[in-house]
PDB file as gemmi writes it, atoms N, CA and C in Angstrom:
CRYST1    1.000    1.000    1.000  90.00  90.00  90.00 P 1                      
ATOM      1  N   MET A   1     -18.926   1.496 -31.654  1.00  0.00           N  
ATOM      2  CA  MET A   1     -20.040   2.299 -31.226  1.00  0.00           C  
ATOM      3  C   MET A   1     -19.738   3.754 -31.540  1.00  0.00           C  
ATOM      4  N   SER A   2     -20.690   4.434 -32.087  1.00  0.00           N  
ATOM      5  CA  SER A   2     -20.443   5.789 -32.538  1.00  0.00           C  
ATOM      6  C   SER A   2     -20.861   6.851 -31.531  1.00  0.00           C  
ATOM      7  N   ARG A   3     -21.626   6.485 -30.523  1.00  0.00           N  
ATOM      8  CA  ARG A   3     -22.057   7.483 -29.546  1.00  0.00           C  
ATOM      9  C   ARG A   3     -20.914   7.817 -28.606  1.00  0.00           C  
ATOM     10  N   GLU A   4     -20.762   9.105 -28.288  1.00  0.00           N  
ATOM     11  CA  GLU A   4     -19.689   9.544 -27.420  1.00  0.00           C  
ATOM     12  C   GLU A   4     -19.879   9.051 -25.994  1.00  0.00           C  
ATOM     13  N   SER A   5     -21.094   8.785 -25.583  1.00  0.00           N  
ATOM     14  CA  SER A   5     -21.342   8.377 -24.206  1.00  0.00           C  
ATOM     15  C   SER A   5     -21.131   6.881 -23.975  1.00  0.00           C  
ATOM     16  N   SER A   6     -20.869   6.123 -25.055  1.00  0.00           N  
ATOM     17  CA  SER A   6     -20.663   4.695 -24.858  1.00  0.00           C  
ATOM     18  C   SER A   6     -19.310   4.451 -24.195  1.00  0.00           C  
ATOM     19  N   ALA A   7     -19.266   3.442 -23.358  1.00  0.00           N  
ATOM     20  CA  ALA A   7     -18.050   3.139 -22.599  1.00  0.00           C  
ATOM     21  C   ALA A   7     -17.255   2.043 -23.284  1.00  0.00           C  
ATOM     22  N   ASP A   8     -15.977   2.152 -23.189  1.00  0.00           N  
ATOM     23  CA  ASP A   8     -15.080   1.113 -23.668  1.00  0.00           C  
ATOM     24  C   ASP A   8     -15.208  -0.072 -22.715  1.00  0.00           C  
ATOM     25  N   PRO A   9     -15.598  -1.254 -23.192  1.00  0.00           N  
ATOM     26  CA  PRO A   9     -15.816  -2.385 -22.278  1.00  0.00           C  
ATOM     27  C   PRO A   9     -14.556  -2.806 -21.524  1.00  0.00           C  
ATOM     28  N   PHE A  10     -13.384  -2.638 -22.128  1.00  0.00           N  
ATOM     29  CA  PHE A  10     -12.158  -3.037 -21.443  1.00  0.00           C  
ATOM     30  C   PHE A  10     -11.830  -2.100 -20.296  1.00  0.00           C  
ATOM     31  N   SER A  11     -12.014  -0.791 -20.490  1.00  0.00           N  
ATOM     32  CA  SER A  11     -11.726   0.136 -19.388  1.00  0.00           C  
ATOM     33  C   SER A  11     -12.745  -0.030 -18.270  1.00  0.00           C  
ATOM     34  N   THR A  12     -13.981  -0.384 -18.619  1.00  0.00           N  
ATOM     35  CA  THR A  12     -14.983  -0.643 -17.591  1.00  0.00           C  
ATOM     36  C   THR A  12     -14.572  -1.844 -16.755  1.00  0.00           C  
ATOM     37  N   PHE A  13     -14.093  -2.894 -17.427  1.00  0.00           N  
ATOM     38  CA  PHE A  13     -13.628  -4.081 -16.700  1.00  0.00           C  
ATOM     39  C   PHE A  13     -12.440  -3.745 -15.811  1.00  0.00           C  
ATOM     40  N   LEU A  14     -11.464  -3.039 -16.344  1.00  0.00           N  
ATOM     41  CA  LEU A  14     -10.277  -2.688 -15.572  1.00  0.00           C  
ATOM     42  C   LEU A  14     -10.631  -1.814 -14.377  1.00  0.00           C  
ATOM     43  N   ASN A  15     -11.527  -0.867 -14.549  1.00  0.00           N  
ATOM     44  CA  ASN A  15     -11.931  -0.010 -13.440  1.00  0.00           C  
ATOM     45  C   ASN A  15     -12.664  -0.810 -12.367  1.00  0.00           C  
ATOM     46  N   ALA A  16     -13.425  -1.806 -12.773  1.00  0.00           N  
ATOM     47  CA  ALA A  16     -14.184  -2.606 -11.814  1.00  0.00           C  
ATOM     48  C   ALA A  16     -13.283  -3.533 -11.008  1.00  0.00           C  
ATOM     49  N   THR A  17     -12.127  -3.909 -11.579  1.00  0.00           N  
ATOM     50  CA  THR A  17     -11.242  -4.829 -10.877  1.00  0.00           C  
ATOM     51  C   THR A  17     -10.083  -4.126 -10.186  1.00  0.00           C  
ATOM     52  N   ASN A  18     -10.021  -2.828 -10.273  1.00  0.00           N  
ATOM     53  CA  ASN A  18      -8.940  -2.082  -9.621  1.00  0.00           C  
ATOM     54  C   ASN A  18      -9.260  -1.953  -8.145  1.00  0.00           C  
ATOM     55  N   HIS A  19      -8.422  -2.557  -7.293  1.00  0.00           N  
ATOM     56  CA  HIS A  19      -8.675  -2.552  -5.855  1.00  0.00           C  
ATOM     57  C   HIS A  19      -8.001  -1.394  -5.138  1.00  0.00           C  
ATOM     58  N   GLN A  20      -7.134  -0.652  -5.817  1.00  0.00           N  
ATOM     59  CA  GLN A  20      -6.507   0.493  -5.192  1.00  0.00           C  
ATOM     60  C   GLN A  20      -7.375   1.711  -5.442  1.00  0.00           C  
ATOM     61  N   ILE A  21      -7.649   2.426  -4.392  1.00  0.00           N  
ATOM     62  CA  ILE A  21      -8.502   3.599  -4.481  1.00  0.00           C  
ATOM     63  C   ILE A  21      -7.673   4.797  -4.093  1.00  0.00           C  
ATOM     64  N   SER A  22      -7.713   5.851  -4.884  1.00  0.00           N  
ATOM     65  CA  SER A  22      -6.807   6.968  -4.678  1.00  0.00           C  
ATOM     66  C   SER A  22      -7.267   7.945  -3.609  1.00  0.00           C  
ATOM     67  N   HIS A  23      -8.414   7.735  -3.007  1.00  0.00           N  
ATOM     68  CA  HIS A  23      -8.899   8.696  -2.025  1.00  0.00           C  
ATOM     69  C   HIS A  23      -9.117   8.061  -0.661  1.00  0.00           C  
ATOM     70  N   GLY A  24      -8.257   7.132  -0.301  1.00  0.00           N  
ATOM     71  CA  GLY A  24      -8.392   6.420   0.968  1.00  0.00           C  
ATOM     72  C   GLY A  24      -8.021   7.263   2.166  1.00  0.00           C  
ATOM     73  N   SER A  25      -8.034   6.621   3.327  1.00  0.00           N  
ATOM     74  CA  SER A  25      -7.795   7.357   4.549  1.00  0.00           C  
ATOM     75  C   SER A  25      -6.490   6.997   5.237  1.00  0.00           C  
ATOM     76  N   LEU A  26      -5.829   5.907   4.837  1.00  0.00           N  
ATOM     77  CA  LEU A  26      -4.597   5.503   5.492  1.00  0.00           C  
ATOM     78  C   LEU A  26      -3.432   5.590   4.516  1.00  0.00           C  
ATOM     79  N   PRO A  27      -2.381   6.348   4.848  1.00  0.00           N  
ATOM     80  CA  PRO A  27      -1.216   6.374   3.968  1.00  0.00           C  
ATOM     81  C   PRO A  27      -0.505   5.028   4.015  1.00  0.00           C  
ATOM     82  N   VAL A  28      -0.144   4.532   2.856  1.00  0.00           N  
ATOM     83  CA  VAL A  28       0.535   3.251   2.763  1.00  0.00           C  
ATOM     84  C   VAL A  28       1.642   3.414   1.739  1.00  0.00           C  
ATOM     85  N   GLY A  29       2.867   3.168   2.145  1.00  0.00           N  
ATOM     86  CA  GLY A  29       3.980   3.320   1.223  1.00  0.00           C  
ATOM     87  C   GLY A  29       4.170   4.781   0.864  1.00  0.00           C  
ATOM     88  N   PRO A  30       5.040   5.035  -0.093  1.00  0.00           N  
ATOM     89  CA  PRO A  30       5.320   6.419  -0.461  1.00  0.00           C  
ATOM     90  C   PRO A  30       4.152   7.060  -1.204  1.00  0.00           C  
ATOM     91  N   ASP A  31       3.452   7.943  -0.522  1.00  0.00           N  
ATOM     92  CA  ASP A  31       2.347   8.720  -1.099  1.00  0.00           C  
ATOM     93  C   ASP A  31       1.228   7.880  -1.700  1.00  0.00           C  
ATOM     94  N   ARG A  32       0.948   6.700  -1.133  1.00  0.00           N  
ATOM     95  CA  ARG A  32      -0.143   5.862  -1.635  1.00  0.00           C  
ATOM     96  C   ARG A  32      -1.223   5.746  -0.582  1.00  0.00           C  
ATOM     97  N   TYR A  33      -2.433   5.502  -1.043  1.00  0.00           N  
ATOM     98  CA  TYR A  33      -3.571   5.307  -0.143  1.00  0.00           C  
ATOM     99  C   TYR A  33      -4.333   4.083  -0.601  1.00  0.00           C  
ATOM    100  N   THR A  34      -4.998   3.441   0.331  1.00  0.00           N  
ATOM    101  CA  THR A  34      -5.800   2.279  -0.037  1.00  0.00           C  
ATOM    102  C   THR A  34      -6.981   2.162   0.904  1.00  0.00           C  
ATOM    103  N   ASP A  35      -8.126   1.818   0.399  1.00  0.00           N  
ATOM    104  CA  ASP A  35      -9.300   1.562   1.220  1.00  0.00           C  
ATOM    105  C   ASP A  35      -9.585   0.076   1.288  1.00  0.00           C  
ATOM    106  N   ALA A  36      -9.181  -0.649   0.262  1.00  0.00           N  
ATOM    107  CA  ALA A  36      -9.516  -2.072   0.198  1.00  0.00           C  
ATOM    108  C   ALA A  36      -8.373  -2.839  -0.437  1.00  0.00           C  
ATOM    109  N   LEU A  37      -8.210  -4.034   0.019  1.00  0.00           N  
ATOM    110  CA  LEU A  37      -7.247  -4.960  -0.570  1.00  0.00           C  
ATOM    111  C   LEU A  37      -8.015  -6.130  -1.141  1.00  0.00           C  
ATOM    112  N   PRO A  38      -7.402  -6.872  -2.077  1.00  0.00           N  
ATOM    113  CA  PRO A  38      -8.060  -8.097  -2.533  1.00  0.00           C  
ATOM    114  C   PRO A  38      -8.318  -9.005  -1.323  1.00  0.00           C  
ATOM    115  N   PRO A  39      -9.369  -9.802  -1.359  1.00  0.00           N  
ATOM    116  CA  PRO A  39      -9.746 -10.619  -0.195  1.00  0.00           C  
ATOM    117  C   PRO A  39      -8.626 -11.498   0.357  1.00  0.00           C  
ATOM    118  N   VAL A  40      -7.848 -12.137  -0.509  1.00  0.00           N  
ATOM    119  CA  VAL A  40      -6.785 -13.014  -0.019  1.00  0.00           C  
ATOM    120  C   VAL A  40      -5.684 -12.193   0.652  1.00  0.00           C  
ATOM    121  N   ALA A  41      -5.368 -11.022   0.108  1.00  0.00           N  
ATOM    122  CA  ALA A  41      -4.365 -10.152   0.729  1.00  0.00           C  
ATOM    123  C   ALA A  41      -4.846  -9.682   2.099  1.00  0.00           C  
ATOM    124  N   MET A  42      -6.122  -9.372   2.206  1.00  0.00           N  
ATOM    125  CA  MET A  42      -6.680  -8.946   3.486  1.00  0.00           C  
ATOM    126  C   MET A  42      -6.636 -10.096   4.495  1.00  0.00           C  
ATOM    127  N   LEU A  43      -6.966 -11.293   4.066  1.00  0.00           N  
ATOM    128  CA  LEU A  43      -6.900 -12.472   4.923  1.00  0.00           C  
ATOM    129  C   LEU A  43      -5.469 -12.690   5.421  1.00  0.00           C  
ATOM    130  N   LEU A  44      -4.520 -12.547   4.525  1.00  0.00           N  
ATOM    131  CA  LEU A  44      -3.122 -12.759   4.861  1.00  0.00           C  
ATOM    132  C   LEU A  44      -2.604 -11.704   5.841  1.00  0.00           C  
ATOM    133  N   ILE A  45      -2.913 -10.449   5.600  1.00  0.00           N  
ATOM    134  CA  ILE A  45      -2.409  -9.394   6.483  1.00  0.00           C  
ATOM    135  C   ILE A  45      -3.026  -9.506   7.875  1.00  0.00           C  
ATOM    136  N   ARG A  46      -4.274  -9.917   7.939  1.00  0.00           N  
ATOM    137  CA  ARG A  46      -4.901 -10.119   9.257  1.00  0.00           C  
ATOM    138  C   ARG A  46      -4.304 -11.317   9.979  1.00  0.00           C  
ATOM    139  N   ALA A  47      -3.914 -12.350   9.231  1.00  0.00           N  
ATOM    140  CA  ALA A  47      -3.286 -13.520   9.841  1.00  0.00           C  
ATOM    141  C   ALA A  47      -1.909 -13.172  10.405  1.00  0.00           C  
ATOM    142  N   LEU A  48      -1.245 -12.188   9.846  1.00  0.00           N  
ATOM    143  CA  LEU A  48       0.076 -11.782  10.318  1.00  0.00           C  
ATOM    144  C   LEU A  48       0.011 -10.876  11.546  1.00  0.00           C  
ATOM    145  N   ASP A  49      -1.143 -10.302  11.799  1.00  0.00           N  
ATOM    146  CA  ASP A  49      -1.295  -9.365  12.913  1.00  0.00           C  
ATOM    147  C   ASP A  49      -0.967 -10.045  14.241  1.00  0.00           C  
ATOM    148  N   GLY A  50      -0.087  -9.421  15.010  1.00  0.00           N  
ATOM    149  CA  GLY A  50       0.264  -9.924  16.328  1.00  0.00           C  
ATOM    150  C   GLY A  50       1.247 -11.083  16.333  1.00  0.00           C  
ATOM    151  N   ARG A  51       1.797 -11.403  15.182  1.00  0.00           N  
ATOM    152  CA  ARG A  51       2.747 -12.514  15.084  1.00  0.00           C  
ATOM    153  C   ARG A  51       4.138 -11.991  14.770  1.00  0.00           C  
ATOM    154  N   PRO A  52       5.148 -12.731  15.223  1.00  0.00           N  
ATOM    155  CA  PRO A  52       6.498 -12.410  14.747  1.00  0.00           C  
ATOM    156  C   PRO A  52       6.626 -12.904  13.303  1.00  0.00           C  
ATOM    157  N   ARG A  53       7.788 -12.928  12.800  1.00  0.00           N  
ATOM    158  CA  ARG A  53       7.996 -13.445  11.438  1.00  0.00           C  
ATOM    159  C   ARG A  53       7.360 -14.820  11.305  1.00  0.00           C  
ATOM    160  N   THR A  54       6.605 -14.998  10.210  1.00  0.00           N  
ATOM    161  CA  THR A  54       5.855 -16.242  10.014  1.00  0.00           C  
ATOM    162  C   THR A  54       6.190 -16.823   8.644  1.00  0.00           C  
ATOM    163  N   ALA A  55       6.465 -18.122   8.605  1.00  0.00           N  
ATOM    164  CA  ALA A  55       6.824 -18.798   7.360  1.00  0.00           C  
ATOM    165  C   ALA A  55       5.642 -18.823   6.401  1.00  0.00           C  
ATOM    166  N   VAL A  56       5.942 -18.608   5.127  1.00  0.00           N  
ATOM    167  CA  VAL A  56       4.906 -18.616   4.093  1.00  0.00           C  
ATOM    168  C   VAL A  56       4.207 -19.966   4.059  1.00  0.00           C  
ATOM    169  N   GLY A  57       4.954 -21.050   4.162  1.00  0.00           N  
ATOM    170  CA  GLY A  57       4.364 -22.393   4.147  1.00  0.00           C  
ATOM    171  C   GLY A  57       3.393 -22.617   5.287  1.00  0.00           C  
ATOM    172  N   GLU A  58       3.719 -22.090   6.456  1.00  0.00           N  
ATOM    173  CA  GLU A  58       2.832 -22.204   7.617  1.00  0.00           C  
ATOM    174  C   GLU A  58       1.515 -21.472   7.363  1.00  0.00           C  
ATOM    175  N   LEU A  59       1.605 -20.268   6.792  1.00  0.00           N  
ATOM    176  CA  LEU A  59       0.396 -19.499   6.484  1.00  0.00           C  
ATOM    177  C   LEU A  59      -0.440 -20.183   5.407  1.00  0.00           C  
ATOM    178  N   ARG A  60       0.229 -20.757   4.408  1.00  0.00           N  
ATOM    179  CA  ARG A  60      -0.477 -21.445   3.321  1.00  0.00           C  
ATOM    180  C   ARG A  60      -1.323 -22.584   3.879  1.00  0.00           C  
ATOM    181  N   ILE A  61      -0.745 -23.370   4.756  1.00  0.00           N  
ATOM    182  CA  ILE A  61      -1.472 -24.502   5.350  1.00  0.00           C  
ATOM    183  C   ILE A  61      -2.577 -24.006   6.276  1.00  0.00           C  
ATOM    184  N   GLU A  62      -2.232 -23.071   7.145  1.00  0.00           N  
ATOM    185  CA  GLU A  62      -3.196 -22.551   8.119  1.00  0.00           C  
ATOM    186  C   GLU A  62      -4.418 -21.920   7.460  1.00  0.00           C  
ATOM    187  N   LEU A  63      -4.188 -21.171   6.377  1.00  0.00           N  
ATOM    188  CA  LEU A  63      -5.286 -20.459   5.717  1.00  0.00           C  
ATOM    189  C   LEU A  63      -5.929 -21.265   4.595  1.00  0.00           C  
ATOM    190  N   GLY A  64      -5.347 -22.417   4.241  1.00  0.00           N  
ATOM    191  CA  GLY A  64      -5.905 -23.251   3.177  1.00  0.00           C  
ATOM    192  C   GLY A  64      -5.798 -22.605   1.807  1.00  0.00           C  
ATOM    193  N   LEU A  65      -4.695 -21.918   1.557  1.00  0.00           N  
ATOM    194  CA  LEU A  65      -4.500 -21.219   0.285  1.00  0.00           C  
ATOM    195  C   LEU A  65      -3.488 -21.954  -0.574  1.00  0.00           C  
ATOM    196  N   THR A  66      -3.569 -21.720  -1.876  1.00  0.00           N  
ATOM    197  CA  THR A  66      -2.584 -22.293  -2.788  1.00  0.00           C  
ATOM    198  C   THR A  66      -1.329 -21.425  -2.777  1.00  0.00           C  
ATOM    199  N   THR A  67      -0.255 -21.973  -3.284  1.00  0.00           N  
ATOM    200  CA  THR A  67       0.993 -21.221  -3.385  1.00  0.00           C  
ATOM    201  C   THR A  67       0.798 -19.985  -4.260  1.00  0.00           C  
ATOM    202  N   LEU A  68       0.053 -20.119  -5.348  1.00  0.00           N  
ATOM    203  CA  LEU A  68      -0.201 -18.986  -6.239  1.00  0.00           C  
ATOM    204  C   LEU A  68      -1.000 -17.894  -5.526  1.00  0.00           C  
ATOM    205  N   GLN A  69      -2.013 -18.274  -4.776  1.00  0.00           N  
ATOM    206  CA  GLN A  69      -2.797 -17.277  -4.036  1.00  0.00           C  
ATOM    207  C   GLN A  69      -1.920 -16.517  -3.043  1.00  0.00           C  
ATOM    208  N   ILE A  70      -1.068 -17.237  -2.323  1.00  0.00           N  
ATOM    209  CA  ILE A  70      -0.163 -16.598  -1.368  1.00  0.00           C  
ATOM    210  C   ILE A  70       0.793 -15.661  -2.108  1.00  0.00           C  
ATOM    211  N   ALA A  71       1.370 -16.134  -3.203  1.00  0.00           N  
ATOM    212  CA  ALA A  71       2.334 -15.327  -3.961  1.00  0.00           C  
ATOM    213  C   ALA A  71       1.709 -14.034  -4.459  1.00  0.00           C  
ATOM    214  N   GLU A  72       0.495 -14.115  -5.001  1.00  0.00           N  
ATOM    215  CA  GLU A  72      -0.180 -12.910  -5.499  1.00  0.00           C  
ATOM    216  C   GLU A  72      -0.490 -11.943  -4.365  1.00  0.00           C  
ATOM    217  N   ALA A  73      -0.965 -12.462  -3.244  1.00  0.00           N  
ATOM    218  CA  ALA A  73      -1.291 -11.602  -2.101  1.00  0.00           C  
ATOM    219  C   ALA A  73      -0.038 -10.957  -1.532  1.00  0.00           C  
ATOM    220  N   VAL A  74       1.029 -11.724  -1.419  1.00  0.00           N  
ATOM    221  CA  VAL A  74       2.289 -11.185  -0.898  1.00  0.00           C  
ATOM    222  C   VAL A  74       2.805 -10.080  -1.806  1.00  0.00           C  
ATOM    223  N   GLU A  75       2.702 -10.263  -3.096  1.00  0.00           N  
ATOM    224  CA  GLU A  75       3.180  -9.233  -4.029  1.00  0.00           C  
ATOM    225  C   GLU A  75       2.403  -7.931  -3.863  1.00  0.00           C  
ATOM    226  N   VAL A  76       1.098  -8.013  -3.720  1.00  0.00           N  
ATOM    227  CA  VAL A  76       0.282  -6.810  -3.486  1.00  0.00           C  
ATOM    228  C   VAL A  76       0.712  -6.135  -2.191  1.00  0.00           C  
ATOM    229  N   LEU A  77       0.828  -6.909  -1.119  1.00  0.00           N  
ATOM    230  CA  LEU A  77       1.180  -6.356   0.189  1.00  0.00           C  
ATOM    231  C   LEU A  77       2.596  -5.803   0.203  1.00  0.00           C  
ATOM    232  N   ARG A  78       3.501  -6.462  -0.495  1.00  0.00           N  
ATOM    233  CA  ARG A  78       4.886  -6.000  -0.562  1.00  0.00           C  
ATOM    234  C   ARG A  78       4.999  -4.678  -1.327  1.00  0.00           C  
ATOM    235  N   ARG A  79       4.295  -4.582  -2.465  1.00  0.00           N  
ATOM    236  CA  ARG A  79       4.324  -3.341  -3.253  1.00  0.00           C  
ATOM    237  C   ARG A  79       3.770  -2.166  -2.471  1.00  0.00           C  
ATOM    238  N   LEU A  80       2.812  -2.427  -1.603  1.00  0.00           N  
ATOM    239  CA  LEU A  80       2.210  -1.366  -0.785  1.00  0.00           C  
ATOM    240  C   LEU A  80       2.994  -1.128   0.508  1.00  0.00           C  
ATOM    241  N   SER A  81       4.111  -1.815   0.667  1.00  0.00           N  
ATOM    242  CA  SER A  81       4.972  -1.697   1.851  1.00  0.00           C  
ATOM    243  C   SER A  81       4.255  -2.088   3.136  1.00  0.00           C  
ATOM    244  N   LEU A  82       3.339  -3.063   3.042  1.00  0.00           N  
ATOM    245  CA  LEU A  82       2.610  -3.527   4.219  1.00  0.00           C  
ATOM    246  C   LEU A  82       3.276  -4.741   4.857  1.00  0.00           C  
ATOM    247  N   VAL A  83       4.009  -5.518   4.059  1.00  0.00           N  
ATOM    248  CA  VAL A  83       4.760  -6.651   4.585  1.00  0.00           C  
ATOM    249  C   VAL A  83       6.171  -6.628   4.034  1.00  0.00           C  
ATOM    250  N   GLU A  84       7.040  -7.303   4.761  1.00  0.00           N  
ATOM    251  CA  GLU A  84       8.419  -7.480   4.321  1.00  0.00           C  
ATOM    252  C   GLU A  84       8.647  -8.973   4.164  1.00  0.00           C  
ATOM    253  N   VAL A  85       9.295  -9.352   3.073  1.00  0.00           N  
ATOM    254  CA  VAL A  85       9.621 -10.753   2.817  1.00  0.00           C  
ATOM    255  C   VAL A  85      11.089 -10.950   3.186  1.00  0.00           C  
ATOM    256  N   VAL A  86      11.340 -11.919   4.056  1.00  0.00           N  
ATOM    257  CA  VAL A  86      12.689 -12.184   4.551  1.00  0.00           C  
ATOM    258  C   VAL A  86      13.032 -13.636   4.252  1.00  0.00           C  
ATOM    259  N   ALA A  87      14.214 -13.847   3.705  1.00  0.00           N  
ATOM    260  CA  ALA A  87      14.660 -15.225   3.466  1.00  0.00           C  
ATOM    261  C   ALA A  87      14.934 -15.866   4.815  1.00  0.00           C  
ATOM    262  N   GLY A  88      14.357 -17.038   5.015  1.00  0.00           N  
ATOM    263  CA  GLY A  88      14.531 -17.717   6.290  1.00  0.00           C  
ATOM    264  C   GLY A  88      14.685 -19.201   6.113  1.00  0.00           C  
ATOM    265  N   GLY A  89      15.915 -19.677   6.080  1.00  0.00           N  
ATOM    266  CA  GLY A  89      16.137 -21.111   5.910  1.00  0.00           C  
ATOM    267  C   GLY A  89      15.617 -21.598   4.569  1.00  0.00           C  
ATOM    268  N   GLY A  90      14.764 -22.614   4.600  1.00  0.00           N  
ATOM    269  CA  GLY A  90      14.220 -23.181   3.377  1.00  0.00           C  
ATOM    270  C   GLY A  90      12.933 -22.518   2.917  1.00  0.00           C  
ATOM    271  N   ASP A  91      12.352 -21.653   3.731  1.00  0.00           N  
ATOM    272  CA  ASP A  91      11.072 -21.029   3.412  1.00  0.00           C  
ATOM    273  C   ASP A  91      11.159 -19.537   3.692  1.00  0.00           C  
ATOM    274  N   GLU A  92      10.565 -18.742   2.824  1.00  0.00           N  
ATOM    275  CA  GLU A  92      10.528 -17.307   3.086  1.00  0.00           C  
ATOM    276  C   GLU A  92       9.588 -17.031   4.243  1.00  0.00           C  
ATOM    277  N   VAL A  93       9.882 -15.978   4.977  1.00  0.00           N  
ATOM    278  CA  VAL A  93       9.016 -15.581   6.083  1.00  0.00           C  
ATOM    279  C   VAL A  93       8.497 -14.178   5.825  1.00  0.00           C  
ATOM    280  N   LEU A  94       7.323 -13.906   6.386  1.00  0.00           N  
ATOM    281  CA  LEU A  94       6.683 -12.605   6.232  1.00  0.00           C  
ATOM    282  C   LEU A  94       6.624 -11.910   7.574  1.00  0.00           C  
ATOM    283  N   GLU A  95       6.700 -10.606   7.506  1.00  0.00           N  
ATOM    284  CA  GLU A  95       6.601  -9.800   8.708  1.00  0.00           C  
ATOM    285  C   GLU A  95       5.862  -8.518   8.346  1.00  0.00           C  
ATOM    286  N   LEU A  96       4.932  -8.111   9.205  1.00  0.00           N  
ATOM    287  CA  LEU A  96       4.244  -6.844   8.990  1.00  0.00           C  
ATOM    288  C   LEU A  96       5.231  -5.702   9.160  1.00  0.00           C  
ATOM    289  N   THR A  97       5.153  -4.711   8.302  1.00  0.00           N  
ATOM    290  CA  THR A  97       5.920  -3.490   8.485  1.00  0.00           C  
ATOM    291  C   THR A  97       5.142  -2.583   9.434  1.00  0.00           C  
ATOM    292  N   SER A  98       5.717  -1.484   9.818  1.00  0.00           N  
ATOM    293  CA  SER A  98       4.976  -0.551  10.670  1.00  0.00           C  
ATOM    294  C   SER A  98       3.757  -0.014   9.921  1.00  0.00           C  
ATOM    295  N   SER A  99       3.889   0.201   8.610  1.00  0.00           N  
ATOM    296  CA  SER A  99       2.737   0.639   7.806  1.00  0.00           C  
ATOM    297  C   SER A  99       1.665  -0.450   7.766  1.00  0.00           C  
ATOM    298  N   GLY A 100       2.103  -1.696   7.694  1.00  0.00           N  
ATOM    299  CA  GLY A 100       1.167  -2.823   7.704  1.00  0.00           C  
ATOM    300  C   GLY A 100       0.411  -2.904   9.007  1.00  0.00           C  
ATOM    301  N   GLN A 101       1.111  -2.692  10.120  1.00  0.00           N  
ATOM    302  CA  GLN A 101       0.464  -2.716  11.421  1.00  0.00           C  
ATOM    303  C   GLN A 101      -0.540  -1.567  11.553  1.00  0.00           C  
ATOM    304  N   ASP A 102      -0.154  -0.386  11.049  1.00  0.00           N  
ATOM    305  CA  ASP A 102      -1.072   0.762  11.052  1.00  0.00           C  
ATOM    306  C   ASP A 102      -2.314   0.471  10.224  1.00  0.00           C  
ATOM    307  N   PHE A 103      -2.120  -0.195   9.075  1.00  0.00           N  
ATOM    308  CA  PHE A 103      -3.243  -0.540   8.219  1.00  0.00           C  
ATOM    309  C   PHE A 103      -4.202  -1.485   8.949  1.00  0.00           C  
ATOM    310  N   VAL A 104      -3.650  -2.541   9.563  1.00  0.00           N  
ATOM    311  CA  VAL A 104      -4.478  -3.510  10.278  1.00  0.00           C  
ATOM    312  C   VAL A 104      -5.209  -2.814  11.425  1.00  0.00           C  
ATOM    313  N   ASP A 105      -4.505  -1.988  12.166  1.00  0.00           N  
ATOM    314  CA  ASP A 105      -5.129  -1.265  13.276  1.00  0.00           C  
ATOM    315  C   ASP A 105      -6.278  -0.374  12.771  1.00  0.00           C  
ATOM    316  N   GLY A 106      -6.128   0.196  11.594  1.00  0.00           N  
ATOM    317  CA  GLY A 106      -7.159   1.067  11.038  1.00  0.00           C  
ATOM    318  C   GLY A 106      -8.376   0.328  10.509  1.00  0.00           C  
ATOM    319  N   THR A 107      -8.256  -0.990  10.302  1.00  0.00           N  
ATOM    320  CA  THR A 107      -9.392  -1.764   9.769  1.00  0.00           C  
ATOM    321  C   THR A 107     -10.226  -2.385  10.872  1.00  0.00           C  
ATOM    322  N   ARG A 108      -9.817  -2.203  12.110  1.00  0.00           N  
ATOM    323  CA  ARG A 108     -10.580  -2.788  13.234  1.00  0.00           C  
ATOM    324  C   ARG A 108     -11.767  -1.958  13.556  1.00  0.00           C  
TER     325      ARG A 108                                                      
END                                                                             
């Protein structure tokens, strides 16, 4: 396309799927902000609210999610310092960090 105002279709797609927003209201992790999380990550972080360390397998069954869905959501939450992954016996366990608890409290 030769017009300067035409948009690159790939950057439009990437911008539409970017869930991190740089002008949010809650600090998360080192100098990061977020207004929205992917739906599965939001479901997972809300399920962890008010619980002690919880096994990933227990959450997978309780929420009806696949292992891949849990893994992707955990990675997003871990990178944002909202959850901590702890090795626990045969299954990893998740625990909200203080930033994660602040995030959940801010979404109520």
